[in-house]
PDB file of N, CA, C and O in Angstrom:
ATOM      1  N   MET A   1      -2.294  92.667 -39.031  1.00  0.00           N
ATOM      2  CA  MET A   1      -3.264  91.634 -38.768  1.00  0.00           C
ATOM      3  C   MET A   1      -4.666  92.238 -38.807  1.00  0.00           C
ATOM      4  O   MET A   1      -4.874  93.348 -38.317  1.00  0.00           O
ATOM      5  N   ALA A   2      -5.612  91.529 -39.377  1.00  0.00           N
ATOM      6  CA  ALA A   2      -6.978  92.036 -39.512  1.00  0.00           C
ATOM      7  C   ALA A   2      -7.711  91.973 -38.176  1.00  0.00           C
ATOM      8  O   ALA A   2      -7.547  91.033 -37.399  1.00  0.00           O
ATOM      9  N   VAL A   3      -8.523  93.000 -37.932  1.00  0.00           N
ATOM     10  CA  VAL A   3      -9.320  93.084 -36.712  1.00  0.00           C
ATOM     11  C   VAL A   3     -10.789  93.199 -37.116  1.00  0.00           C
ATOM     12  O   VAL A   3     -11.110  93.995 -37.998  1.00  0.00           O
ATOM     13  N   PRO A   4     -11.693  92.431 -36.500  1.00  0.00           N
ATOM     14  CA  PRO A   4     -13.107  92.532 -36.854  1.00  0.00           C
ATOM     15  C   PRO A   4     -13.675  93.905 -36.504  1.00  0.00           C
ATOM     16  O   PRO A   4     -13.370  94.453 -35.446  1.00  0.00           O
ATOM     17  N   LYS A   5     -14.504  94.461 -37.396  1.00  0.00           N
ATOM     18  CA  LYS A   5     -15.108  95.768 -37.159  1.00  0.00           C
ATOM     19  C   LYS A   5     -16.277  95.688 -36.186  1.00  0.00           C
ATOM     20  O   LYS A   5     -16.509  96.618 -35.414  1.00  0.00           O
ATOM     21  N   LYS A   6     -17.025  94.564 -36.222  1.00  0.00           N
ATOM     22  CA  LYS A   6     -18.176  94.417 -35.336  1.00  0.00           C
ATOM     23  C   LYS A   6     -18.153  93.041 -34.686  1.00  0.00           C
ATOM     24  O   LYS A   6     -17.551  92.099 -35.202  1.00  0.00           O
ATOM     25  N   LYS A   7     -18.824  92.946 -33.540  1.00  0.00           N
ATOM     26  CA  LYS A   7     -18.916  91.676 -32.831  1.00  0.00           C
ATOM     27  C   LYS A   7     -19.817  90.716 -33.605  1.00  0.00           C
ATOM     28  O   LYS A   7     -20.882  91.101 -34.088  1.00  0.00           O
ATOM     29  N   THR A   8     -19.383  89.477 -33.716  1.00  0.00           N
ATOM     30  CA  THR A   8     -20.200  88.452 -34.360  1.00  0.00           C
ATOM     31  C   THR A   8     -21.184  87.907 -33.335  1.00  0.00           C
ATOM     32  O   THR A   8     -20.787  87.530 -32.232  1.00  0.00           O
ATOM     33  N   SER A   9     -22.458  87.864 -33.689  1.00  0.00           N
ATOM     34  CA  SER A   9     -23.485  87.387 -32.758  1.00  0.00           C
ATOM     35  C   SER A   9     -23.339  85.886 -32.518  1.00  0.00           C
ATOM     36  O   SER A   9     -22.711  85.174 -33.301  1.00  0.00           O
ATOM     37  N   LYS A  10     -23.933  85.423 -31.418  1.00  0.00           N
ATOM     38  CA  LYS A  10     -23.902  83.993 -31.096  1.00  0.00           C
ATOM     39  C   LYS A  10     -24.641  83.185 -32.155  1.00  0.00           C
ATOM     40  O   LYS A  10     -24.222  82.082 -32.505  1.00  0.00           O
ATOM     41  N   ALA A  11     -25.746  83.738 -32.666  1.00  0.00           N
ATOM     42  CA  ALA A  11     -26.533  83.025 -33.675  1.00  0.00           C
ATOM     43  C   ALA A  11     -25.729  82.818 -34.949  1.00  0.00           C
ATOM     44  O   ALA A  11     -25.833  81.765 -35.578  1.00  0.00           O
ATOM     45  N   LYS A  12     -24.936  83.795 -35.337  1.00  0.00           N
ATOM     46  CA  LYS A  12     -24.124  83.687 -36.554  1.00  0.00           C
ATOM     47  C   LYS A  12     -23.094  82.569 -36.412  1.00  0.00           C
ATOM     48  O   LYS A  12     -22.925  81.761 -37.325  1.00  0.00           O
ATOM     49  N   GLY A  13     -22.413  82.519 -35.281  1.00  0.00           N
ATOM     50  CA  GLY A  13     -21.415  81.484 -35.048  1.00  0.00           C
ATOM     51  C   GLY A  13     -22.023  80.103 -34.958  1.00  0.00           C
ATOM     52  O   GLY A  13     -21.463  79.133 -35.468  1.00  0.00           O
ATOM     53  N   ARG A  14     -23.171  80.015 -34.307  1.00  0.00           N
ATOM     54  CA  ARG A  14     -23.840  78.720 -34.161  1.00  0.00           C
ATOM     55  C   ARG A  14     -24.369  78.209 -35.485  1.00  0.00           C
ATOM     56  O   ARG A  14     -24.309  77.011 -35.758  1.00  0.00           O
ATOM     57  N   SER A  15     -24.892  79.117 -36.317  1.00  0.00           N
ATOM     58  CA  SER A  15     -25.405  78.679 -37.616  1.00  0.00           C
ATOM     59  C   SER A  15     -24.254  78.224 -38.520  1.00  0.00           C
ATOM     60  O   SER A  15     -24.430  77.329 -39.347  1.00  0.00           O
ATOM     61  N   ARG A  16     -23.101  78.827 -38.364  1.00  0.00           N
ATOM     62  CA  ARG A  16     -21.936  78.415 -39.139  1.00  0.00           C
ATOM     63  C   ARG A  16     -21.500  77.005 -38.737  1.00  0.00           C
ATOM     64  O   ARG A  16     -21.144  76.191 -39.589  1.00  0.00           O
ATOM     65  N   ARG A  17     -21.532  76.725 -37.431  1.00  0.00           N
ATOM     66  CA  ARG A  17     -21.177  75.397 -36.951  1.00  0.00           C
ATOM     67  C   ARG A  17     -22.252  74.370 -37.290  1.00  0.00           C
ATOM     68  O   ARG A  17     -21.936  73.210 -37.555  1.00  0.00           O
ATOM     69  N   ALA A  18     -23.510  74.781 -37.284  1.00  0.00           N
ATOM     70  CA  ALA A  18     -24.625  73.860 -37.532  1.00  0.00           C
ATOM     71  C   ALA A  18     -24.693  73.404 -38.984  1.00  0.00           C
ATOM     72  O   ALA A  18     -25.339  72.398 -39.277  1.00  0.00           O
ATOM     73  N   SER A  19     -24.049  74.115 -39.892  1.00  0.00           N
ATOM     74  CA  SER A  19     -24.102  73.725 -41.302  1.00  0.00           C
ATOM     75  C   SER A  19     -23.447  72.364 -41.529  1.00  0.00           C
ATOM     76  O   SER A  19     -23.779  71.682 -42.498  1.00  0.00           O
ATOM     77  N   ALA A  20     -22.526  71.957 -40.660  1.00  0.00           N
ATOM     78  CA  ALA A  20     -21.873  70.654 -40.784  1.00  0.00           C
ATOM     79  C   ALA A  20     -22.802  69.528 -40.361  1.00  0.00           C
ATOM     80  O   ALA A  20     -22.568  68.373 -40.717  1.00  0.00           O
ATOM     81  N   TRP A  21     -23.869  69.845 -39.594  1.00  0.00           N
ATOM     82  CA  TRP A  21     -24.800  68.830 -39.098  1.00  0.00           C
ATOM     83  C   TRP A  21     -25.956  68.595 -40.050  1.00  0.00           C
ATOM     84  O   TRP A  21     -26.855  67.809 -39.750  1.00  0.00           O
ATOM     85  N   ARG A  22     -25.946  69.264 -41.189  1.00  0.00           N
ATOM     86  CA  ARG A  22     -27.030  69.170 -42.166  1.00  0.00           C
ATOM     87  C   ARG A  22     -27.154  67.732 -42.683  1.00  0.00           C
ATOM     88  O   ARG A  22     -26.147  67.073 -42.939  1.00  0.00           O
ATOM     89  N   ILE A  23     -28.383  67.256 -42.834  1.00  0.00           N
ATOM     90  CA  ILE A  23     -28.629  65.906 -43.343  1.00  0.00           C
ATOM     91  C   ILE A  23     -28.669  65.958 -44.859  1.00  0.00           C
ATOM     92  O   ILE A  23     -29.450  66.706 -45.448  1.00  0.00           O
ATOM     93  N   ARG A  24     -27.832  65.166 -45.475  1.00  0.00           N
ATOM     94  CA  ARG A  24     -27.761  65.120 -46.931  1.00  0.00           C
ATOM     95  C   ARG A  24     -28.313  63.779 -47.412  1.00  0.00           C
ATOM     96  O   ARG A  24     -28.188  62.779 -46.705  1.00  0.00           O
ATOM     97  N   PRO A  25     -28.919  63.738 -48.593  1.00  0.00           N
ATOM     98  CA  PRO A  25     -29.406  62.456 -49.100  1.00  0.00           C
ATOM     99  C   PRO A  25     -28.244  61.518 -49.411  1.00  0.00           C
ATOM    100  O   PRO A  25     -27.198  61.947 -49.899  1.00  0.00           O
ATOM    101  N   GLY A  26     -28.439  60.245 -49.126  1.00  0.00           N
ATOM    102  CA  GLY A  26     -27.400  59.252 -49.364  1.00  0.00           C
ATOM    103  C   GLY A  26     -27.176  59.001 -50.841  1.00  0.00           C
ATOM    104  O   GLY A  26     -28.029  59.316 -51.671  1.00  0.00           O
ATOM    105  N   GLY A  27     -26.031  58.436 -51.163  1.00  0.00           N
ATOM    106  CA  GLY A  27     -25.692  58.152 -52.546  1.00  0.00           C
ATOM    107  C   GLY A  27     -26.516  57.014 -53.113  1.00  0.00           C
ATOM    108  O   GLY A  27     -26.903  56.101 -52.384  1.00  0.00           O
ATOM    109  N   ARG A  28     -26.783  57.058 -54.385  1.00  0.00           N
ATOM    110  CA  ARG A  28     -27.549  56.021 -55.065  1.00  0.00           C
ATOM    111  C   ARG A  28     -26.854  55.652 -56.362  1.00  0.00           C
ATOM    112  O   ARG A  28     -26.260  56.505 -57.020  1.00  0.00           O
ATOM    113  N   SER A  29     -26.928  54.383 -56.728  1.00  0.00           N
ATOM    114  CA  SER A  29     -26.429  53.927 -58.013  1.00  0.00           C
ATOM    115  C   SER A  29     -27.366  52.845 -58.520  1.00  0.00           C
ATOM    116  O   SER A  29     -28.231  52.374 -57.781  1.00  0.00           O
ATOM    117  N   THR A  30     -27.201  52.452 -59.759  1.00  0.00           N
ATOM    118  CA  THR A  30     -28.058  51.414 -60.324  1.00  0.00           C
ATOM    119  C   THR A  30     -27.255  50.134 -60.515  1.00  0.00           C
ATOM    120  O   THR A  30     -26.057  50.168 -60.795  1.00  0.00           O
ATOM    121  N   CYS A  31     -27.926  49.033 -60.362  1.00  0.00           N
ATOM    122  CA  CYS A  31     -27.306  47.729 -60.568  1.00  0.00           C
ATOM    123  C   CYS A  31     -27.065  47.547 -62.062  1.00  0.00           C
ATOM    124  O   CYS A  31     -27.971  47.765 -62.868  1.00  0.00           O
ATOM    125  N   SER A  32     -25.866  47.155 -62.432  1.00  0.00           N
ATOM    126  CA  SER A  32     -25.538  46.987 -63.848  1.00  0.00           C
ATOM    127  C   SER A  32     -26.207  45.747 -64.436  1.00  0.00           C
ATOM    128  O   SER A  32     -26.348  45.635 -65.653  1.00  0.00           O
ATOM    129  N   ARG A  33     -26.617  44.819 -63.576  1.00  0.00           N
ATOM    130  CA  ARG A  33     -27.221  43.570 -64.050  1.00  0.00           C
ATOM    131  C   ARG A  33     -28.743  43.681 -64.208  1.00  0.00           C
ATOM    132  O   ARG A  33     -29.291  43.301 -65.243  1.00  0.00           O
ATOM    133  N   CYS A  34     -29.432  44.210 -63.164  1.00  0.00           N
ATOM    134  CA  CYS A  34     -30.900  44.254 -63.221  1.00  0.00           C
ATOM    135  C   CYS A  34     -31.466  45.668 -63.283  1.00  0.00           C
ATOM    136  O   CYS A  34     -32.654  45.833 -63.563  1.00  0.00           O
ATOM    137  N   GLY A  35     -30.645  46.704 -63.028  1.00  0.00           N
ATOM    138  CA  GLY A  35     -31.081  48.088 -63.157  1.00  0.00           C
ATOM    139  C   GLY A  35     -31.822  48.655 -61.962  1.00  0.00           C
ATOM    140  O   GLY A  35     -32.365  49.756 -62.048  1.00  0.00           O
ATOM    141  N   VAL A  36     -31.863  47.934 -60.844  1.00  0.00           N
ATOM    142  CA  VAL A  36     -32.535  48.411 -59.636  1.00  0.00           C
ATOM    143  C   VAL A  36     -31.653  49.437 -58.933  1.00  0.00           C
ATOM    144  O   VAL A  36     -30.429  49.315 -58.954  1.00  0.00           O
ATOM    145  N   VAL A  37     -32.262  50.449 -58.309  1.00  0.00           N
ATOM    146  CA  VAL A  37     -31.514  51.458 -57.558  1.00  0.00           C
ATOM    147  C   VAL A  37     -31.023  50.825 -56.267  1.00  0.00           C
ATOM    148  O   VAL A  37     -31.792  50.190 -55.547  1.00  0.00           O
ATOM    149  N   LYS A  38     -29.707  51.004 -55.970  1.00  0.00           N
ATOM    150  CA  LYS A  38     -29.114  50.411 -54.776  1.00  0.00           C
ATOM    151  C   LYS A  38     -28.073  51.355 -54.205  1.00  0.00           C
ATOM    152  O   LYS A  38     -27.732  52.359 -54.831  1.00  0.00           O
ATOM    153  N   ARG A  39     -27.562  51.038 -53.012  1.00  0.00           N
ATOM    154  CA  ARG A  39     -26.490  51.813 -52.407  1.00  0.00           C
ATOM    155  C   ARG A  39     -25.181  51.464 -53.115  1.00  0.00           C
ATOM    156  O   ARG A  39     -24.975  50.303 -53.466  1.00  0.00           O
ATOM    157  N   PRO A  40     -24.294  52.435 -53.333  1.00  0.00           N
ATOM    158  CA  PRO A  40     -23.034  52.130 -54.008  1.00  0.00           C
ATOM    159  C   PRO A  40     -22.110  51.263 -53.146  1.00  0.00           C
ATOM    160  O   PRO A  40     -22.150  51.338 -51.918  1.00  0.00           O
ATOM    161  N   HIS A  41     -21.294  50.457 -53.783  1.00  0.00           N
ATOM    162  CA  HIS A  41     -20.301  49.581 -53.153  1.00  0.00           C
ATOM    163  C   HIS A  41     -20.945  48.515 -52.278  1.00  0.00           C
ATOM    164  O   HIS A  41     -20.345  48.072 -51.298  1.00  0.00           O
ATOM    165  N   ARG A  42     -22.167  48.097 -52.621  1.00  0.00           N
ATOM    166  CA  ARG A  42     -22.849  47.028 -51.900  1.00  0.00           C
ATOM    167  C   ARG A  42     -23.493  46.078 -52.891  1.00  0.00           C
ATOM    168  O   ARG A  42     -23.782  46.451 -54.028  1.00  0.00           O
ATOM    169  N   ALA A  43     -23.713  44.860 -52.458  1.00  0.00           N
ATOM    170  CA  ALA A  43     -24.357  43.872 -53.326  1.00  0.00           C
ATOM    171  C   ALA A  43     -25.809  44.270 -53.562  1.00  0.00           C
ATOM    172  O   ALA A  43     -26.452  44.846 -52.684  1.00  0.00           O
ATOM    173  N   CYS A  44     -26.317  43.967 -54.737  1.00  0.00           N
ATOM    174  CA  CYS A  44     -27.698  44.280 -55.097  1.00  0.00           C
ATOM    175  C   CYS A  44     -28.643  43.388 -54.282  1.00  0.00           C
ATOM    176  O   CYS A  44     -28.426  42.182 -54.166  1.00  0.00           O
ATOM    177  N   GLY A  45     -29.678  43.988 -53.729  1.00  0.00           N
ATOM    178  CA  GLY A  45     -30.619  43.237 -52.911  1.00  0.00           C
ATOM    179  C   GLY A  45     -31.580  42.393 -53.711  1.00  0.00           C
ATOM    180  O   GLY A  45     -32.130  41.423 -53.189  1.00  0.00           O
ATOM    181  N   SER A  46     -31.799  42.743 -54.980  1.00  0.00           N
ATOM    182  CA  SER A  46     -32.776  41.987 -55.758  1.00  0.00           C
ATOM    183  C   SER A  46     -32.152  40.822 -56.523  1.00  0.00           C
ATOM    184  O   SER A  46     -32.768  39.762 -56.629  1.00  0.00           O
ATOM    185  N   CYS A  47     -30.946  40.994 -57.056  1.00  0.00           N
ATOM    186  CA  CYS A  47     -30.338  39.898 -57.817  1.00  0.00           C
ATOM    187  C   CYS A  47     -29.115  39.283 -57.118  1.00  0.00           C
ATOM    188  O   CYS A  47     -28.709  38.173 -57.461  1.00  0.00           O
ATOM    189  N   GLY A  48     -28.521  39.994 -56.135  1.00  0.00           N
ATOM    190  CA  GLY A  48     -27.413  39.436 -55.364  1.00  0.00           C
ATOM    191  C   GLY A  48     -26.038  39.605 -55.986  1.00  0.00           C
ATOM    192  O   GLY A  48     -25.066  39.057 -55.468  1.00  0.00           O
ATOM    193  N   TRP A  49     -25.927  40.347 -57.082  1.00  0.00           N
ATOM    194  CA  TRP A  49     -24.642  40.521 -57.751  1.00  0.00           C
ATOM    195  C   TRP A  49     -23.894  41.719 -57.217  1.00  0.00           C
ATOM    196  O   TRP A  49     -24.501  42.734 -56.875  1.00  0.00           O
ATOM    197  N   TYR A  50     -22.573  41.609 -57.143  1.00  0.00           N
ATOM    198  CA  TYR A  50     -21.686  42.726 -56.814  1.00  0.00           C
ATOM    199  C   TYR A  50     -20.526  42.684 -57.788  1.00  0.00           C
ATOM    200  O   TYR A  50     -19.812  41.685 -57.871  1.00  0.00           O
ATOM    201  N   ARG A  51     -20.342  43.755 -58.518  1.00  0.00           N
ATOM    202  CA  ARG A  51     -19.370  43.847 -59.602  1.00  0.00           C
ATOM    203  C   ARG A  51     -19.599  42.744 -60.626  1.00  0.00           C
ATOM    204  O   ARG A  51     -20.618  42.765 -61.317  1.00  0.00           O
ATOM    205  N   ASP A  52     -18.683  41.777 -60.749  1.00  0.00           N
ATOM    206  CA  ASP A  52     -18.802  40.763 -61.794  1.00  0.00           C
ATOM    207  C   ASP A  52     -19.107  39.369 -61.275  1.00  0.00           C
ATOM    208  O   ASP A  52     -18.895  38.390 -61.990  1.00  0.00           O
ATOM    209  N   ARG A  53     -19.603  39.254 -60.038  1.00  0.00           N
ATOM    210  CA  ARG A  53     -19.821  37.928 -59.490  1.00  0.00           C
ATOM    211  C   ARG A  53     -21.077  37.911 -58.624  1.00  0.00           C
ATOM    212  O   ARG A  53     -21.560  38.956 -58.188  1.00  0.00           O
ATOM    213  N   GLN A  54     -21.593  36.717 -58.382  1.00  0.00           N
ATOM    214  CA  GLN A  54     -22.754  36.518 -57.528  1.00  0.00           C
ATOM    215  C   GLN A  54     -22.265  36.518 -56.082  1.00  0.00           C
ATOM    216  O   GLN A  54     -21.549  35.605 -55.668  1.00  0.00           O
ATOM    217  N   ALA A  55     -22.647  37.535 -55.316  1.00  0.00           N
ATOM    218  CA  ALA A  55     -22.184  37.670 -53.946  1.00  0.00           C
ATOM    219  C   ALA A  55     -23.181  37.096 -52.939  1.00  0.00           C
ATOM    220  O   ALA A  55     -22.775  36.609 -51.883  1.00  0.00           O
ATOM    221  N   LEU A  56     -24.487  37.145 -53.252  1.00  0.00           N
ATOM    222  CA  LEU A  56     -25.527  36.661 -52.356  1.00  0.00           C
ATOM    223  C   LEU A  56     -26.447  35.694 -53.083  1.00  0.00           C
ATOM    224  O   LEU A  56     -26.674  35.809 -54.287  1.00  0.00           O
ATOM    225  N   GLU A  57     -26.965  34.752 -52.331  1.00  0.00           N
ATOM    226  CA  GLU A  57     -27.981  33.859 -52.874  1.00  0.00           C
ATOM    227  C   GLU A  57     -29.338  34.481 -52.596  1.00  0.00           C
ATOM    228  O   GLU A  57     -29.733  34.603 -51.437  1.00  0.00           O
ATOM    229  N   VAL A  58     -30.059  34.875 -53.638  1.00  0.00           N
ATOM    230  CA  VAL A  58     -31.372  35.514 -53.501  1.00  0.00           C
ATOM    231  C   VAL A  58     -32.409  34.609 -54.125  1.00  0.00           C
ATOM    232  O   VAL A  58     -32.228  34.110 -55.236  1.00  0.00           O
ATOM    233  N   GLU A  59     -33.506  34.398 -53.398  1.00  0.00           N
ATOM    234  CA  GLU A  59     -34.565  33.534 -53.922  1.00  0.00           C
ATOM    235  C   GLU A  59     -35.409  34.294 -54.909  1.00  0.00           C
ATOM    236  O   GLU A  59     -36.357  33.741 -55.466  1.00  0.00           O
TER     237      GLU A  59
END
């Protein structure tokens, strides 16, 4: 069984755990109907379409 040669500092362990808390930019996709940037798997805010149908009434 492997044994560590040196003690791991508290900062090293904490930074390893903190990498999971990193803020990543959210996903983006374009609307196939109007081309506006929107969140994936959601209805378009400008035209109201989701996939192949009108999901929202937009003025």
